[in-house]
N, C-alpha and C positions, 0 to 999 in steps of 0.2 A: 555451872561450872566455877571452878576456883582457881585463882592464880596460885602459883607455887608458893607454898608455906601459908597460904591464906586459911583463915578460919572457916569451916564448914558452917553452913546455914541449917540449924536443926528443923525438923518438923515433927508432929506427933500424929500418928495414924489413929483414927477412930475405927473401931469395928462394930458391927452389929452383931448382937447375939441372936442366934437362931435356935429355938427350942423345939427339938424333935421327940415326941412322945408317942410312939406307936399305939394305936388303939385297935381294940379286938374286932375282927371280922369272924363270922361264924357261919357254919353249914351243917345241915342235918339232913339225914337220908333214912328212910325205912325201907328195909328189904325184906320181902316176904320168904317164907320157907320154900315156896315154889321157885322163886328167883334163885335162891342159893342152890338148890338141887338141880336146876336145869340151865342155868347160865354159867358157862365156864369163865373163870377169873373175873368174877363179878366184882369182888373187892378191888381188884387192879383196875377195872373200868371205872368204878365209883371214884376211886382216888385220882385218876387223871381227870376225870370231868370236874372235880371240884377244884382241882389244881388250875385248870383253865379258867373256870369262873372266878376264881379268886384273882387271877391274873387280869381278867376283864374289869373287875371291880376296882382294882387298885389304879389301872389305867383311867378309867372313868373319874376316880377321885383326883388324880393329878391334873385333869382337865377342868372339871367342875366342882370339886370339893368345897365346902363352905368355909373350912379352916376352924370350925366350932365342934370340937369332939371328933374331928376327922381331919384328913389331909387338906391342905389349901390348894385348890385347883388354880391354874393359871388364869382362866377366865374371871375369877374372883379376886385375883391378887392386885396389888397396887402397881406392880410392875408391867402389867399388860399395856401395850400400845395399841389404840383402836383407831383404825382408818375409816374416816367418814366416806359415805357413798358420793359419787359425783353429782353435781347439780343436774336434775332432770333424769337421773338414772333410774330405769324401771325396777321396781321391786323384785326381789328374788334373782337377780342377775349378777354376774361377775364380769368385769370388763378389764382391759389390758392396763388402763390407768390405776385401777385398785391394785393389781398385782404389782406394778412398778413402784408406787407408793409404800406398799407394804415392805417391799425389799429395800427401799431407801431407808426405812426406819428400823430395819433389823440390825443386831449387833450379835455376832456369835461366830464360832468356827465350824459348826455342824449344822448347817441349815437343812431343814426339811419341811415341806408342806404337808399337812394333814387335812384331809377333806372328807365330807360326806360323799358316798357314791353318787348322790343326787346332783353334786356339782360337776361330776364328769363330763356330761353333755355341754355345759356351758364353757368348759375349758376347752373342749375339742372345737368349739365354733368361735373361738376368739378371732377377732380381726381388728385392724387399725384403719379407721376411715381416711381415705385420701380423696378429696373432692367428692365425686359421685361413685367412686369406686372404693375398694378395701384391699389391705395388704395382710398377708398372713404374718402374725408376730413371730420374729425369729428366735425370741427367747423362750418359746414353748416348743418343746421337742419331745421325741420318743428315742429312747437309747436302744441298743441291739437286743435286749431283754425284754423290750415291749413296755418299758417303765417310762411313764410321762415324766418330763423334768422341766422345771420352770427356773430360768437363771442358772441352770446346772444342778439344782438342787432337786431330789426325787420328790414325787408326789405319791402320797401313800394313802389309800382309802381305809378309814376305820369307822366302825359303828359308833363311836363315842362322839363324833362331830355331829353338830345339828344338821337339820335338813337345810337345803339351800334357801337363802333369805333370812336366816336367824343367826344372831351373834355365836360364833363357834363353828360355822359351816366349813370355813377354811382358816387354818392357822399356820403361820410361819413360825418355826421354833427351833431352839437349839436345846435339847433336853439334857445336855451336859451340865446346864446351868439350873437344874432342879435337883434339889437334895431330898433323898428319900432313905428311909430306914425300916428295918423290921426286927423281929426278935427271934430270928432262926427260921427253920422251915415250918411247914404247916404241920401242926400237932393233930394226930390221929387218935381216935378211940373207937372201939366197938364194945356194944352191949347187948347180951341177949335177954336182959332182965326188963328193960324199959317196957317193951310191948310183948312180954313173954306169952301171955295168954292169947294173943293174936298171932303166934308164930312168926313174929318179925325180929329181925336184928336191927339196931339202931347204929348207924355210922355217924360220927361226929367229927367235925373239922374245925379248928381254931388257927387264926394267922392274924398277926399284929403288924400293922403298917401305918406309916406316916410320912408325910412330905411337904415341901413347899419350896418356892423359887429362892435361889440364892440372892436375887436382887430385890431390895426392898422397893425401889421405884425406878422408873427409866431414868436414864442419864443424859446429860447434855455433852455432846463431843467438844473436844478442844476448840474445833473450828465449826461453826455452823450452830443455828439455833433450834433445829428440831430434835426432840428427845429420841432416843434409841433403846431397844430393848431386845432380849433374846426371845421374847414372846409377843408377836404381832397378830392382831385379829381384824376382821373386816366388820365395821359396824352396820 
């Protein structure tokens, strides 16, 4: 704040440059003459399947990409906050303290939990010890559509998460803080010449994709000493 007619105090904002350079993803399929003669809409079906597979691959890169010639995944990024297991915690388990500490280190407007389906039973059986008894954690619920929610954020099962007990089995994230880019739609081409003497048509698909988190590192809040991030995992 400045008093009336007081001189403003200047500041210089420093920006980090992010380089997004989409890398090539490829797909190839051979279709026999018998396929083409007997399967209706084969080309449309193949196109749809490869589109789904490219989407799966891009999602996997966004989670565990190395950043070397491919997208930088959040698990390999410097902005990931990793929560240590509790003292004496049994391997391949998830407890309420893990979840509470993950939530406390999260910063974002669109939180969602992503898990491997192997983690489902662990979350269903969560409890808070009280003496010799236990209480059901009130922050783990199911909504009207049957979707599990933790702290109000949806829990989504995806194949790209690791099995329970491995880093990446449960991730709390805000994917609006992940920058990605492509170079248009999937490029499609078909040739009858590549395997002509085998009576096969060749379908080729090419897609360009790259991405990385917007955050270079976790940040320290104005008040408090624990760093926060839009991407939090369980160690």
